[in-house]
N, C-alpha and C positions, 0 to 999 in steps of 0.2 A: 197632889192627891190624886188616886185614880178612882174614879164613878163607874158604876154599871149604870146605865140609862136604858130602862125598859120604855119602848114607845109603844103603847095601848090603845085599844079604841075606847069609846067612850058611851054610853048610851043616849048620855045628853050634853051633845057637843054645844059650843058657842058657833050659833050658826050666822051672828052679824058678820057682815062685811068687814075686813080689815085691811086698810090700805095698805099698811106695811107688809104684810105676808108674802112671804118669798117661798117658791118651793122647794122642797126638800133637797132636791139635789145641788141647788144653791147653796143651801144650809151645810149640805157633807161638803162641798168645794171649797167654802170660807174656812171651814173648822178643820179639814185637813190640811189647808196650807198652811193655818195659823200654827198646827199641832195639837190643837185642843183634842181633837177627835181622831183616835188611836186605831181603830177598828170599829167595824160595824156592818149590819146587814138586815135586810127582811128577811122573815123567817115564814116557813110554810103554814096554810091553816090550820086553824086545830082540829080540826078532821085528820090531819095525819099526824096528831100527838100520839105518844106511848108514854105511859108512866110504868117505870120499871122498879120494881120491889123484891126484895129477896126476903122471904117468910118460911121459918123451919126449914131452911136448908133449901129450897125453892126459889127460884127466881119465877116473879108474877108479873106477866104484861097487861095491861090493859089498854084499851083505846080510848083518846079522848084525853082533854086537860085533868087535870086533878080535881081543881075546884070547878063548881058549877058558878057559872058568871056570864054575864051580857060584856063584860070587859075582856077582851083578849089582847095578849102580848102579840104585837105583828112585827116588832123590829126590836133592834138592840145598839147601842154604841158604847164605846168604852173611851171615857173623857179621861184627860189629864189636866187638873185646873189646879192652882194653889189653894184653893179652899171650897167649902160649899157654897158659899156667897156667887163665887164665881162660876161653878158646876150650875147653880141655878139660873144665873145669867144666861149662860149657854143654852139650858134646856129650853128657857123661854122663848130663845129666838126660833124654835123648831116649829113648824105650823101646826104638827099636831099637840103641842101645849093648849091649840084654842081648839082643834077639831077633834082632840082625843084627848090623852093623858099622860104625861110624862111622871116615870118614877126613878128616881134618883137613888143610888145606895153605894156608899164609899166601899172599897175594897177592904176587905180585914186588915188592919196594920200588925198584927201578932201580939198586941198588947193585953 
């Protein structure tokens, strides 16, 4: 199964030391090598966001994110895992699972 993994900030991160924490670059290298991470990258800050809508035949573009929030998407990864439990295990290894939050969404299977 494919999953879209949003890497997000969190206004209330876990700040306790984690002796098992590994840098994101190590997580990326490990999951690239294992074939569980198909694609991913950091994204620009929310100040560079544009929301595009079409209303009454006109294209309407607004600056900034759609939702007012203190949590921002700062990156994404596309994972290939056998099931949701495996995707959760992969996401839990990411340092932002502790310092931010991770959101997993399975790709639509067309059913």
